[in-house]
C-alpha positions as CSV (number, residue, x, y, z in Angstrom):
1,M,-12.8,-43.0,-22.6
2,A,-12.3,-43.1,-26.4
3,R,-11.4,-39.9,-28.0
4,P,-9.9,-38.9,-31.4
5,M,-6.1,-39.1,-31.3
6,G,-3.7,-38.4,-34.1
7,P,-2.0,-35.7,-36.1
8,R,-4.3,-32.6,-35.8
9,F,-2.4,-30.5,-38.4
10,K,-2.8,-33.2,-41.0
11,I,-6.5,-33.4,-40.4
12,V,-6.8,-29.6,-40.7
13,R,-4.9,-29.7,-44.0
14,S,-6.9,-32.5,-45.5
15,L,-10.2,-30.8,-44.5
16,G,-9.1,-27.4,-45.6
17,V,-10.7,-25.8,-42.5
18,N,-9.1,-25.0,-39.1
19,V,-11.4,-27.2,-37.0
20,F,-9.2,-27.1,-33.9
21,D,-8.8,-23.3,-33.7
22,H,-5.1,-23.6,-33.6
23,P,-3.3,-20.4,-34.8
24,K,-0.7,-22.2,-36.8
25,A,-2.9,-25.0,-38.2
26,L,-3.3,-23.7,-41.8
27,K,0.2,-22.2,-42.2
28,R,1.3,-24.8,-44.7
29,G,-1.8,-24.3,-46.8
30,P,-4.7,-26.6,-47.6
31,K,-4.1,-29.8,-49.4
32,S,-5.3,-29.6,-53.0
33,H,-7.7,-32.4,-53.9
34,G,-8.6,-31.8,-57.5
35,K,-12.1,-32.8,-58.5
36,I,-14.2,-34.4,-55.8
37,S,-17.2,-36.7,-56.3
38,E,-20.5,-36.1,-54.6
39,Y,-19.7,-38.9,-52.2
40,G,-16.3,-37.3,-51.4
41,K,-18.0,-34.0,-50.6
42,Q,-20.5,-35.7,-48.2
43,L,-17.7,-37.7,-46.6
44,R,-15.5,-34.5,-46.1
45,E,-18.4,-32.6,-44.4
46,K,-19.1,-35.6,-42.1
47,Q,-15.3,-35.7,-41.1
48,K,-15.3,-32.0,-40.6
49,L,-18.3,-32.1,-38.2
50,K,-16.8,-35.1,-36.3
51,A,-13.4,-33.2,-36.0
52,Y,-15.1,-29.9,-34.8
53,Y,-16.7,-31.7,-31.8
54,G,-14.1,-34.5,-31.2
55,V,-16.5,-37.3,-31.6
56,L,-15.7,-40.8,-32.9
57,E,-17.8,-42.6,-35.6
58,K,-19.8,-44.9,-33.3
59,Q,-21.1,-42.0,-31.1
60,F,-21.6,-39.8,-34.2
61,K,-23.9,-42.4,-35.7
62,I,-26.1,-42.3,-32.6
63,Y,-26.4,-38.5,-32.9
64,V,-27.3,-38.9,-36.6
65,K,-30.0,-41.6,-35.8
66,D,-31.5,-39.2,-33.2
67,A,-31.5,-36.3,-35.7
68,L,-33.2,-38.4,-38.4
69,K,-35.9,-39.4,-35.9
70,S,-36.8,-35.8,-35.1
71,R,-39.5,-33.9,-36.9
72,E,-37.3,-30.9,-37.4
73,N,-34.7,-30.4,-40.0
74,P,-32.3,-33.4,-39.3
75,G,-29.1,-31.5,-40.3
76,E,-29.9,-28.6,-38.0
77,K,-30.9,-30.9,-35.2
78,L,-27.7,-32.9,-35.5
79,V,-25.5,-29.8,-35.3
80,Q,-27.6,-28.4,-32.4
81,R,-27.3,-31.6,-30.4
82,L,-23.6,-31.7,-30.8
83,E,-23.4,-28.0,-29.8
84,L,-25.2,-28.8,-26.5
85,R,-22.6,-31.3,-25.3
86,L,-21.1,-30.4,-21.9
87,D,-17.5,-30.3,-23.2
88,N,-18.5,-27.9,-26.0
89,I,-20.5,-25.6,-23.8
90,A,-17.6,-25.4,-21.3
91,Y,-15.4,-24.5,-24.2
92,R,-17.8,-21.8,-25.6
93,L,-18.1,-20.3,-22.1
94,G,-14.4,-19.9,-22.0
95,F,-13.4,-22.3,-19.2
96,A,-10.9,-23.8,-21.6
97,A,-8.7,-22.5,-24.4
98,T,-9.5,-25.6,-26.6
99,L,-12.2,-28.2,-26.9
100,R,-9.7,-30.9,-25.9
101,Q,-8.8,-28.9,-22.8
102,A,-12.6,-28.5,-22.0
103,R,-13.1,-32.3,-22.4
104,Q,-10.2,-33.0,-20.0
105,M,-11.6,-30.5,-17.5
106,V,-15.0,-32.3,-17.6
107,V,-13.5,-35.7,-17.2
108,H,-11.3,-34.6,-14.3
109,G,-14.4,-33.2,-12.5
110,H,-13.6,-29.5,-12.6
111,I,-17.0,-28.6,-14.2
112,L,-20.4,-28.6,-12.3
113,V,-23.8,-28.7,-13.9
114,N,-26.5,-27.2,-11.6
115,G,-24.1,-27.6,-8.6
116,K,-23.4,-31.3,-9.3
117,K,-20.2,-32.8,-10.6
118,V,-20.7,-34.3,-14.1
119,D,-17.7,-36.1,-15.6
120,R,-19.2,-37.1,-19.0
121,P,-18.2,-34.9,-21.9
122,S,-21.3,-36.0,-23.9
123,Y,-23.8,-34.9,-21.2
124,K,-26.6,-32.9,-22.8
125,I,-27.1,-29.4,-21.5
126,N,-30.7,-28.2,-21.3
127,I,-32.1,-24.7,-21.3
128,G,-31.7,-23.1,-17.8
129,D,-28.8,-25.4,-16.8
130,T,-26.0,-23.6,-15.0
131,I,-22.4,-24.7,-15.8
132,S,-19.8,-23.6,-13.3
133,L,-16.2,-24.2,-12.3
134,R,-15.8,-26.2,-9.1
135,E,-14.9,-24.1,-6.0
136,K,-11.6,-25.8,-5.6
137,S,-10.6,-25.3,-9.2
138,R,-11.2,-21.5,-9.2
139,S,-7.8,-20.9,-7.7
140,N,-6.1,-22.5,-10.7
141,E,-4.5,-19.6,-12.6
142,M,-4.9,-21.2,-16.0
143,F,-8.7,-21.8,-15.5
144,K,-9.1,-18.3,-14.0
145,S,-7.3,-16.5,-16.8
146,N,-9.1,-18.6,-19.5
147,F,-12.5,-17.7,-18.1
148,E,-11.8,-14.0,-17.5
149,E,-10.0,-13.2,-20.7
150,S,-12.3,-15.1,-23.1
151,L,-15.1,-13.3,-24.9
152,L,-18.5,-14.9,-25.3
153,G,-19.0,-15.3,-29.0
154,V,-22.5,-16.8,-29.0
155,S,-25.9,-15.4,-28.2
156,Y,-27.4,-18.5,-26.7
157,L,-25.1,-18.5,-23.6
158,E,-25.0,-16.1,-20.7
159,K,-21.8,-15.7,-18.7
160,D,-21.4,-14.7,-15.0
161,K,-17.8,-13.7,-14.5
162,N,-18.3,-13.1,-10.7
163,N,-19.4,-16.7,-10.0
164,F,-17.3,-18.4,-12.6
165,S,-20.4,-19.8,-14.3
166,G,-22.6,-19.5,-17.3
167,S,-26.0,-20.8,-18.5
168,L,-27.8,-21.9,-21.6
169,I,-30.6,-19.3,-22.1
170,K,-32.1,-20.7,-25.4
171,L,-31.5,-23.4,-27.9
172,P,-29.0,-22.4,-30.5
173,L,-30.2,-21.7,-34.1
174,R,-28.1,-23.2,-36.9
175,D,-26.9,-19.8,-38.1
176,E,-25.8,-18.9,-34.6
177,I,-23.4,-21.9,-34.3
178,P,-20.0,-20.8,-35.4
179,I,-18.9,-23.8,-37.6
180,E,-18.4,-24.1,-41.3
181,V,-20.3,-27.3,-42.3
182,I,-23.0,-28.1,-44.9
183,D,-25.2,-30.3,-42.7
184,S,-27.4,-31.5,-45.6
185,Y,-24.4,-33.4,-47.1
186,I,-24.0,-35.3,-43.8
187,I,-27.7,-36.3,-43.7
188,E,-27.5,-37.4,-47.4
189,F,-24.4,-39.4,-46.5
190,Y,-26.3,-41.4,-43.8
191,S,-29.5,-41.6,-45.8
192,R,-28.0,-43.8,-48.6
C-alpha cells in the first residue's frame, strides 16, 4: 500500500498549516516564502489538501476527475469525497489519535463497516453506514482510551460510546469540514 512518507514537520513548515494535528509541528514557525505567484498558491492548496488526507498524487487525481464530473460545486465535492474515506471517518470518530494511526487500524483489520471487516483506507462511507471497532480490538487499552476520551467535533457523525461505534448521519457540508483549504484554487490548478 502506497502512503506518503517523509519529514512531516518540514511539510507543515512549508505549507504554513499544521495539517497533521501534531502539537509541536509549528513550534519553529512557518517558512517565509515572499511573493507567491497564482500557480504557486494553487499548488500549495493542492499540497495542503493531499497532506490533510494522506493521499498520493495518482489517487488524488482520480478524486479530482470525479469531482469535475459531478454537477455540484467541484471543489466542495472533492473535499466531501475525501472526508468520507474510511480512514478519515475512523479518525474523526476518535478510534485513533492521528490520521496515520487510523489508516493503520483500517489496514490491520481493526475497523468494521456494517459488521464486515474492511481493510481499504479509501473505502467510501455512505449515509447510514455504521463504523465500529472489532470485538477483539476493544480490549486494547490504547484504542479504548482514544475512543472514550475523544470529543466528536463534527455534526455529520454520531458516536455510540457503549458499542464502540459511530455512524454517518448526513453528508458533510463544506463549512462543517474542519480543514483550512481554498478548494477553488485546487480545481483551477487541474482545469488548466
